[in-house]
N, C-alpha and C positions, 0 to 999 in steps of 0.2 A: 210578550207582545210590546212592552214598553221599550224592550231594545230597540225594535224597529224604529220606534219614534225617535230615540236618541241618536241613532245612527252607529256605525260600527266603530269600536274602540281599535286604537293603532293595532295591538297584539291580533286582533282580527283581521285586521287589513293586512299584516304579514303573513299570517297563516293563509289567507286566500291568495295572496301572491304567491307563495309556496307551491299552492296546489295547481296555479296555472302556468307555472312555469313551462310545462311541455305542452300548453294548448297552442293551437295555430287560431288566428281570427277567422271567426265565422261571419263577420259582418265587415263590409267595406264602405267607408263613407267617400264618395267621389268628390269631383270637383264643384257639384252643385250645392254640397255642405249637408246639413241636416234636413231631409226631406220626409214628407209623411212616408213615403215607402221605407225609407231607412229606420224610423222610429217604430214601423211596425214589425220590420225584420229584426231590429233589437229586441222588442217586446217578445216575439215568438221565440228568439233564440233563448233569452232568459227563462221564459217558461219551460224550456226544453233542455237546458243546462245549468241554470241558475247562475253560472260563472261563465262568462265570455270575455274573449278580446275582440276589441272592434279597432280594425286599422283605417286610419284618417290619411287620406292621401292630399299631401302638402296642404294643411291647413294655415291659414294666416295666423289664428292664435289657437294653438292645439289645447292648451288649457281650458280656455273658453268653450271650445268645441266639445270637449271631453266631459266638462262641467253640464252643457247643454245637453247632450246624449244621457247622462245620468238623471237629470230633472225629467226629461220629456218621457223618459221609460220608466220612471220612478224607482230606478235603481241606486245603488250606492258606486261612486267611483273609488276603487280599490288602489289603483295605480296608475301612472303614466310612464311609459318607456317608451322613448324615441317618439313615432306616432303611433303608437298602440296604447288604447285606453283598456283598463281592465274592469269590467262592470260586474256587480254583483245584485242579484235580488232573489229572495228567499221565496220558495215555490209557495203559494198559499196552503196547498192541501198536502202534497205529498214532498217535504223537503228531502234532497240528496245530501247537502251538505250540513253536518253538524258544526257549528262554531263554538271555538273554545271559550269559556269561562273562567275567570279568574276566582279564586276562593277568596272569600272574606276572612280575614284573619282576626 
């Protein structure tokens, strides 16, 4: 559980980006930005999938919007490609994705 508090490591983000390569965006942020409806949709999608792509339509500051989405949904921002943010949140009871761990030498 302490890993969740510390956030994801670089190699774990890389692993998740690889898993997300073939995913399509499941949530779209329109011109109104991050609304309560968008946050609810992101939280629901994360609960269903753990790893999702969110497409942002012409954001003024895509990095700030992606970080805001991650913070408001309790997720980790794994990457940002163009106007698509990659978010990950471990399922609280039945995780589907097993993150890699580095062995201590």
